[in-house]
N, C-alpha and C positions, 0 to 999 in steps of 0.2 A: 548339725541335725539335732532337733530337739524332741524326737519321738520318745515316748515313754514305753519301751518295749515290754516292761514288766506288766503293763496293763493290757497288752494286746493278746488276742486269741492266738493259739498256736498255729492255726491255719492261715494266718495272715501271710501274704506273699511279699517278700522283700526283694529289692534290687541289690546289685552288687555293692553300691555305696552304703546302703543300710547294713548289709552284712559286714562290710569293712568297719563300720562304726561299732558294731557289736564285738567283733573278733580281733580287730587291728590287723587283719590280713589284708594287704592291698587288693583292691578290686581287680587289677590285671592278673594277680596270682590266682584269685578265685576263678576267673575265667579260664586261665591256663589249666587249673586242676579239673574244671568241668569239661574242658575239651578233651583232656586225657581220658576222663571217665566216659565221655561220649564215644571215644574211639575204642572202648573196651579195655583200656589199660588201667592198672591200679593207680589210685590218686588219693591223696589226703583230702581233708576238708569235708564240709557238709555236703550231703547229696543235694542235687538241684532238680528243677523242673525245666524242661525244654519246651517253651511255648511256641517257638518258630525257629528257623535256622539262625536268626539273629537275636533272639530274645531268650535269656535265661533268668530264672528267678529261684529263690530259695524260700522254703517254708520256715517260719520262725521256729516251729517245733523241731525241725531238722537241725537248724543252727544251734538251738539250745542243747539238743542231744549230742551234737558234735563237741560242744564245749564241755559238757558233763563227762563225755568219754575221754576227753583230752586231759582231764584233771589228773595230776600226779599226787597220789596220797602216800605219804611216808610217815611211818612212826619214828619219831626222833627221840 
């Protein structure tokens, strides 16, 4: 994938493979986390959009927020 995510608007909607490219979290894991969240269970990962029973998408801004929240800052 050759998308330049840094130049995209935060409201751009991404598919699982694009989120995988940004996070290195495998697409099946993203879908598993999303399914847990859909069922009302706690789950890691960025929040998602449910477009239909078979289609999930992620907003770039949500993925970026997830990455920012996941950062471990330590004073060494």
